[in-house]
TORDOVO-325957 format. One line per field, with one value per residue (C-alpha): x, y, z; residue number from 0; residue in three letters. Coordinates in Angstrom, 1 decimal, always signed. Example, Ala and Ser with C-alpha at 12.3 -4.5 7.8 and 13.67 -1.06 7.14 Angstrom:
BEGIN
east	(+12.3_+13.7)
north	(-4.5_-1.1)
up	(+7.8_+7.1)
num	(0_1)
residu	(ALA_SER)
END
This chain:
BEGIN
east	(+71.5_+70.0_+71.1_+67.8_+67.8_+71.3_+70.4_+67.2_+68.9_+71.8_+70.5_+69.2_+72.6_+74.3_+72.0_+72.4_+76.2_+76.0_+73.6_+75.9_+79.0_+77.3_+74.4_+72.1_+71.3_+67.6_+66.7_+64.6_+61.5_+61.3_+58.6_+55.2_+56.4_+55.2_+57.7_+58.8_+57.7_+60.5_+62.3_+61.9_+64.4_+67.2_+68.5_+71.2_+74.7_+76.9_+80.3_+81.9_+80.0_+81.1_+84.4_+82.7_+80.0_+82.7_+84.4_+81.1_+80.5_+83.9_+83.1_+79.8_+81.5_+84.0_+81.1_+79.2_+82.2_+82.9_+79.3_+79.4_+76.3_+75.1_+77.6_+75.3_+75.1_+78.9_+79.5_+77.1_+78.8_+82.3_+81.3_+79.9_+83.2_+85.3_+83.0_+83.1_+86.9_+87.3_+85.0_+86.6_+90.2_+90.2_+90.6_+93.5_+95.2_+94.9_+96.7_+99.7_+102.8_+104.5_+106.9_+108.6_+105.3_+104.0_+107.1_+106.9_+103.3_+104.4_+107.3_+105.4_+102.0_+101.7_+104.5_+104.3_+100.6_+101.0_+103.7_+101.3_+98.6_+100.9_+102.4_+101.9_+104.1_+106.7_+106.7_+107.4_+110.2_+111.7_+111.7_+113.1_+116.1_+116.8_+116.5_+119.4_+121.3_+121.1_+121.5_+124.7_+126.2_+125.5_+126.5_+129.9_+130.9_+130.9_+131.7_+133.9_+135.1_+131.4_+132.0_+133.9_+130.7_+128.9_+131.6_+134.4_+138.0_+138.9_+135.8_+136.4_+140.0_+139.0_+136.3_+138.7_+141.2_+138.5_+137.9_+141.5_+142.5_+144.8_+143.0_+142.6_+139.0_+136.8_+134.5_+136.4_+139.8_+139.5_+141.1_+140.1_+138.6_+136.1_+133.1_+130.8_+131.8_+131.3_+127.9_+126.9_+128.5_+126.5_+123.2_+123.8_+124.8_+121.8_+119.3_+120.5_+119.8_+116.4_+115.5_+116.4_+114.3_+111.2_+111.7_+111.7_+108.0_+107.3_+108.3_+105.2_+107.2_+109.8_+112.4_+111.9_+112.3_+115.4_+117.2_+116.2_+117.4_+120.7_+121.5_+120.6_+122.9_+125.8_+125.7_+125.2_+128.3_+130.4_+129.3_+129.8_+133.2_+134.6_+133.3_+134.8_+138.3_+138.5_+137.4_+134.1_+134.9_+135.9_+133.0_+130.2_+131.5_+131.2_+127.8_+126.1_+125.2_+123.6_+122.4_+118.9_+117.8_+119.7_+118.3_+114.8_+115.0_+115.6_+112.7_+110.3_+111.5_+110.8_+107.3_+106.6_+107.9_+105.7_+102.6_+103.3_+103.8_+100.6_+98.6_+99.9_+99.2_+95.9_+94.1_+90.7_+87.8_+89.8_+91.9_+95.6_+96.1_+93.5_+94.9_+98.4_+97.1_+95.5_+98.4_+100.9_+99.7_+100.6_+103.8_+104.9_+104.5_+106.6_+109.2_+109.3_+109.8_+112.6_+114.3_+114.3_+115.8_+118.4_+119.5_+119.7_+121.8_+124.1_+124.7_+125.5_+127.7_+129.7_+130.2_+130.0_+130.5_+133.9_+135.6_+138.1_+138.4_+134.9_+135.0_+133.4_+131.0_+129.7_+129.0_+127.1_+125.2_+124.3_+123.2_+121.0_+119.5_+118.7_+117.1_+114.9_+113.9_+112.9_+110.9_+108.9_+108.4_+107.1_+105.0_+103.3_+103.7_+100.6_+98.1_+96.6_+96.0_+94.2_+92.0)
north	(+104.9_+101.5_+98.4_+97.9_+101.6_+101.3_+98.2_+99.6_+102.9_+101.4_+97.9_+99.3_+100.8_+97.6_+95.7_+98.2_+97.9_+94.2_+94.3_+96.7_+94.5_+91.2_+91.7_+88.6_+87.2_+86.7_+83.1_+82.5_+80.4_+76.9_+75.9_+75.8_+77.8_+81.2_+84.0_+84.7_+88.1_+90.6_+91.4_+94.9_+97.2_+98.6_+102.1_+102.1_+103.1_+105.0_+103.4_+106.5_+106.0_+102.4_+103.2_+105.7_+103.1_+100.5_+102.8_+103.4_+99.7_+99.3_+102.2_+100.5_+97.3_+99.1_+101.0_+97.8_+96.2_+99.3_+99.4_+95.6_+94.8_+91.2_+88.8_+87.8_+91.4_+91.9_+88.6_+89.5_+92.9_+91.3_+88.8_+91.7_+93.7_+90.7_+90.1_+93.8_+94.0_+91.0_+92.5_+96.0_+94.8_+91.3_+92.3_+94.5_+91.7_+89.4_+91.8_+92.1_+90.6_+89.2_+90.3_+93.1_+94.6_+94.5_+96.1_+98.9_+99.5_+99.7_+102.0_+104.3_+104.4_+102.3_+103.5_+107.3_+107.2_+105.1_+107.5_+110.5_+108.6_+107.9_+111.4_+111.9_+108.9_+110.0_+113.5_+112.3_+110.0_+112.8_+115.3_+112.6_+112.1_+115.4_+117.7_+116.1_+115.6_+119.3_+120.4_+118.4_+119.8_+123.4_+122.9_+121.4_+124.5_+126.5_+123.8_+121.2_+119.5_+118.4_+115.6_+113.6_+113.3_+111.7_+109.6_+107.7_+108.9_+105.6_+105.6_+109.3_+108.8_+105.9_+108.1_+111.0_+108.8_+107.7_+111.2_+112.5_+114.6_+112.5_+109.2_+107.1_+106.4_+108.3_+106.7_+103.4_+101.7_+99.3_+98.3_+100.0_+96.8_+96.0_+98.0_+95.0_+93.7_+97.2_+97.4_+94.2_+95.6_+98.9_+97.1_+94.8_+97.7_+99.9_+97.1_+96.3_+99.8_+99.9_+96.6_+97.9_+100.9_+98.9_+96.2_+99.0_+99.5_+96.2_+98.2_+100.5_+102.7_+103.8_+101.5_+103.1_+106.6_+105.6_+104.2_+107.3_+109.6_+107.7_+107.8_+111.5_+112.4_+110.2_+111.2_+114.9_+114.7_+113.1_+115.5_+118.5_+117.4_+116.6_+119.9_+121.8_+120.2_+121.0_+117.7_+119.2_+118.9_+115.2_+114.3_+116.2_+115.2_+111.6_+111.7_+114.1_+111.6_+108.9_+110.8_+111.5_+107.9_+106.5_+109.0_+108.8_+105.1_+105.5_+107.8_+105.6_+102.6_+104.8_+105.5_+101.8_+101.2_+104.0_+102.5_+99.2_+101.0_+103.0_+99.9_+98.4_+101.6_+102.6_+99.7_+101.4_+99.1_+96.4_+93.7_+94.4_+91.6_+93.0_+96.5_+95.2_+93.4_+96.6_+98.9_+96.2_+96.4_+100.0_+99.6_+96.8_+99.1_+101.8_+99.2_+97.9_+101.5_+102.0_+98.8_+100.1_+103.4_+101.5_+99.5_+102.8_+104.5_+101.5_+101.4_+105.1_+104.9_+101.9_+103.1_+106.8_+108.5_+107.2_+108.2_+111.1_+111.7_+113.2_+117.0_+118.1_+120.5_+117.7_+115.4_+118.2_+119.0_+115.3_+115.1_+118.1_+116.9_+113.5_+115.0_+117.2_+114.1_+112.3_+115.3_+115.5_+111.7_+111.4_+114.5_+113.8_+110.2_+108.1_+110.9_+110.2_+106.6_+107.6_+109.9)
up	(+114.7_+115.6_+113.8_+112.0_+111.0_+109.7_+107.6_+106.2_+105.2_+103.3_+102.1_+98.8_+98.0_+98.8_+96.5_+93.7_+93.9_+93.8_+90.8_+89.0_+89.5_+89.1_+86.6_+86.5_+83.1_+82.7_+81.9_+78.8_+79.6_+78.2_+75.8_+77.5_+80.5_+81.4_+81.5_+85.1_+86.6_+86.3_+89.6_+91.0_+89.3_+91.4_+90.8_+88.1_+89.2_+86.6_+86.1_+87.5_+90.8_+91.3_+93.1_+95.4_+96.2_+96.9_+99.4_+101.1_+101.4_+103.1_+105.4_+106.3_+107.2_+109.4_+111.1_+111.7_+113.3_+115.4_+116.7_+117.2_+115.2_+114.9_+113.4_+110.5_+109.2_+109.5_+107.7_+105.0_+104.5_+104.6_+101.9_+99.7_+100.2_+99.1_+96.1_+95.1_+95.5_+93.2_+90.7_+90.8_+91.0_+89.6_+86.0_+86.9_+88.9_+85.9_+83.8_+86.1_+84.6_+87.6_+90.4_+88.5_+87.3_+90.9_+92.2_+89.7_+90.6_+94.3_+93.6_+91.3_+93.0_+96.2_+98.4_+98.0_+98.5_+101.6_+102.9_+102.5_+104.4_+107.3_+107.5_+111.3_+112.1_+109.6_+111.0_+114.5_+113.3_+111.3_+114.2_+116.6_+114.2_+112.6_+115.6_+117.5_+114.2_+113.2_+116.7_+117.2_+114.1_+115.1_+118.8_+117.9_+115.8_+119.1_+121.7_+119.8_+123.1_+123.7_+121.1_+123.7_+125.8_+122.8_+121.0_+122.6_+121.5_+119.8_+117.6_+116.8_+115.8_+113.5_+111.8_+111.5_+109.7_+107.2_+106.0_+106.2_+103.1_+100.8_+101.3_+98.1_+99.2_+101.6_+104.2_+104.7_+104.6_+101.7_+98.5_+95.2_+93.6_+96.5_+95.4_+95.1_+98.5_+100.0_+98.3_+100.3_+103.4_+103.2_+102.6_+105.6_+107.8_+106.8_+107.0_+110.5_+111.6_+109.9_+111.5_+115.0_+114.4_+113.3_+116.0_+118.6_+117.8_+119.8_+123.0_+122.5_+120.1_+122.7_+121.2_+117.8_+119.2_+121.2_+118.2_+116.0_+118.8_+119.3_+115.6_+115.3_+118.2_+117.0_+113.4_+114.3_+116.6_+113.9_+111.2_+113.4_+114.6_+111.2_+109.9_+112.8_+112.4_+108.7_+107.1_+105.9_+102.2_+102.3_+104.7_+103.1_+99.6_+100.7_+102.3_+99.9_+97.2_+99.3_+102.4_+101.2_+100.5_+103.5_+106.0_+104.4_+104.8_+108.5_+108.9_+107.0_+109.1_+112.1_+110.9_+110.6_+114.1_+115.5_+113.8_+115.5_+118.8_+118.4_+117.7_+121.0_+123.1_+121.7_+120.0_+120.5_+120.6_+118.7_+120.3_+120.1_+117.7_+115.3_+115.7_+114.9_+111.9_+110.5_+111.3_+110.2_+106.6_+106.3_+108.4_+106.0_+103.0_+104.7_+105.5_+101.9_+100.7_+103.3_+102.1_+98.5_+99.6_+101.6_+98.5_+96.4_+99.1_+99.4_+95.6_+95.5_+98.6_+97.1_+93.6_+93.7_+97.2_+98.0_+94.8_+95.3_+91.5_+91.4_+92.2_+95.4_+93.6_+91.4_+94.4_+96.2_+93.0_+92.6_+96.2_+96.0_+92.7_+94.1_+97.2_+95.0_+93.0_+96.2_+97.3_+94.0_+94.0_+97.6_+97.2_+93.8_+92.7_+92.9_+93.1_+89.6_+90.5_+93.7_+91.7)
num	(0_1_2_3_4_5_6_7_8_9_10_11_12_13_14_15_16_17_18_19_20_21_22_23_24_25_26_27_28_29_30_31_32_33_34_35_36_37_38_39_40_41_42_43_44_45_46_47_48_49_50_51_52_53_54_55_56_57_58_59_60_61_62_63_64_65_66_67_68_69_70_71_72_73_74_75_76_77_78_79_80_81_82_83_84_85_86_87_88_89_90_91_92_93_94_95_96_97_98_99_100_101_102_103_104_105_106_107_108_109_110_111_112_113_114_115_116_117_118_119_120_121_122_123_124_125_126_127_128_129_130_131_132_133_134_135_136_137_138_139_140_141_142_143_144_145_146_147_148_149_150_151_152_153_154_155_156_157_158_159_160_161_162_163_164_165_166_167_168_169_170_171_172_173_174_175_176_177_178_179_180_181_182_183_184_185_186_187_188_189_190_191_192_193_194_195_196_197_198_199_200_201_202_203_204_205_206_207_208_209_210_211_212_213_214_215_216_217_218_219_220_221_222_223_224_225_226_227_228_229_230_231_232_233_234_235_236_237_238_239_240_241_242_243_244_245_246_247_248_249_250_251_252_253_254_255_256_257_258_259_260_261_262_263_264_265_266_267_268_269_270_271_272_273_274_275_276_277_278_279_280_281_282_283_284_285_286_287_288_289_290_291_292_293_294_295_296_297_298_299_300_301_302_303_304_305_306_307_308_309_310_311_312_313_314_315_316_317_318_319_320_321_322_323_324_325_326_327_328_329_330_331_332_333_334_335_336_337_338)
residu	(UNK_UNK_UNK_UNK_UNK_UNK_UNK_UNK_UNK_UNK_UNK_UNK_UNK_UNK_UNK_UNK_UNK_UNK_UNK_UNK_UNK_UNK_UNK_UNK_UNK_UNK_UNK_UNK_UNK_UNK_UNK_UNK_UNK_UNK_UNK_UNK_UNK_UNK_UNK_UNK_UNK_UNK_UNK_UNK_UNK_UNK_UNK_UNK_UNK_UNK_UNK_UNK_UNK_UNK_UNK_UNK_UNK_UNK_UNK_UNK_UNK_UNK_UNK_UNK_UNK_UNK_UNK_UNK_UNK_UNK_UNK_UNK_UNK_UNK_UNK_UNK_UNK_UNK_UNK_UNK_UNK_UNK_UNK_UNK_UNK_UNK_UNK_UNK_UNK_UNK_UNK_UNK_UNK_UNK_UNK_UNK_UNK_UNK_UNK_UNK_UNK_UNK_UNK_UNK_UNK_UNK_UNK_UNK_UNK_UNK_UNK_UNK_UNK_UNK_UNK_UNK_UNK_UNK_UNK_UNK_UNK_UNK_UNK_UNK_UNK_UNK_UNK_UNK_UNK_UNK_UNK_UNK_UNK_UNK_UNK_UNK_UNK_UNK_UNK_UNK_UNK_UNK_UNK_UNK_UNK_UNK_UNK_UNK_UNK_UNK_UNK_UNK_UNK_UNK_UNK_UNK_UNK_UNK_UNK_UNK_UNK_UNK_UNK_UNK_UNK_UNK_UNK_UNK_UNK_UNK_UNK_UNK_UNK_UNK_UNK_UNK_UNK_UNK_UNK_UNK_UNK_UNK_UNK_UNK_UNK_UNK_UNK_UNK_UNK_UNK_UNK_UNK_UNK_UNK_UNK_UNK_UNK_UNK_UNK_UNK_UNK_UNK_UNK_UNK_UNK_UNK_UNK_UNK_UNK_UNK_UNK_UNK_UNK_UNK_UNK_UNK_UNK_UNK_UNK_UNK_UNK_UNK_UNK_UNK_UNK_UNK_UNK_UNK_UNK_UNK_UNK_UNK_UNK_UNK_UNK_UNK_UNK_UNK_UNK_UNK_UNK_UNK_UNK_UNK_UNK_UNK_UNK_UNK_UNK_UNK_UNK_UNK_UNK_UNK_UNK_UNK_UNK_UNK_UNK_UNK_UNK_UNK_UNK_UNK_UNK_UNK_UNK_UNK_UNK_UNK_UNK_UNK_UNK_UNK_UNK_UNK_UNK_UNK_UNK_UNK_UNK_UNK_UNK_UNK_UNK_UNK_UNK_UNK_UNK_UNK_UNK_UNK_UNK_UNK_UNK_UNK_UNK_UNK_UNK_UNK_UNK_UNK_UNK_UNK_UNK_UNK_UNK_UNK_UNK_UNK_UNK_UNK_UNK_UNK_UNK_UNK_UNK_UNK_UNK_UNK_UNK_UNK_UNK_UNK_UNK_UNK_UNK_UNK_UNK_UNK_UNK_UNK_UNK_UNK_UNK_UNK_UNK_UNK_UNK)
END
């Protein structure tokens, strides 16, 4: 479609949306002045159609940019999108009660909806991590000596001592009153891993895949070895509670890194800087969600997972229940708002 044909086809709709969002008050004529002739009437837009028309306007702006129409048309459409956005969302923004309200909005609606939109990146990240993780656990049940090709003996001995039956705490060698300090330690450790995963996106996504693959191989080797030597109850009892938010946080950080890498590899008709800016918005939302999951996992790990007084069956039940909660949350939360 030509530029003039594109403009003539959609101009009436743009004007109708603007009139619906910003109705002009008719001026009363002064004494002695004739009443001005009424402006031509634009087709009325029902309130239920405004959101749909707004999305169409945004799509038209993207199309005009992609087809490299003249700057004046793109600027005019951009100005209308901004004005329509303020009219549609401005009242909602004024009602927001501050940081905590915005955070609740993000957790309840924004993050799960964004995660579903970016599912291809998350699927690749999940497969890159979980396939070597599960494969390592399975392989070491049949070939336990293979662990020495994946983990050095000194590290393996240290890990084995952390989960030895009879320990006062599992997962670490620490004093019983250091839960708060360990909470900070776990946050720092998990955030460091997530940061490495996301930063790997700057290497065209290859760094992200490498970090996910390494962690999958290492954790799979450790889990498989401890299970094979008879430490399965202490190990799985420790990791069951916090594993779902911790591993999901890694996967979502991986999705963010892959989005950055994709913008660098295939920017399309955009410059790499513009492609990064657009992909970076979604990547940042995934990273915020990963950070929240990391904090949840660190809290559970510090105050629940290491306690030997809690029965193994209770820990497993708690872990399965929490994983189910995350599944329902990420699958269904935010759908009503989108509608």
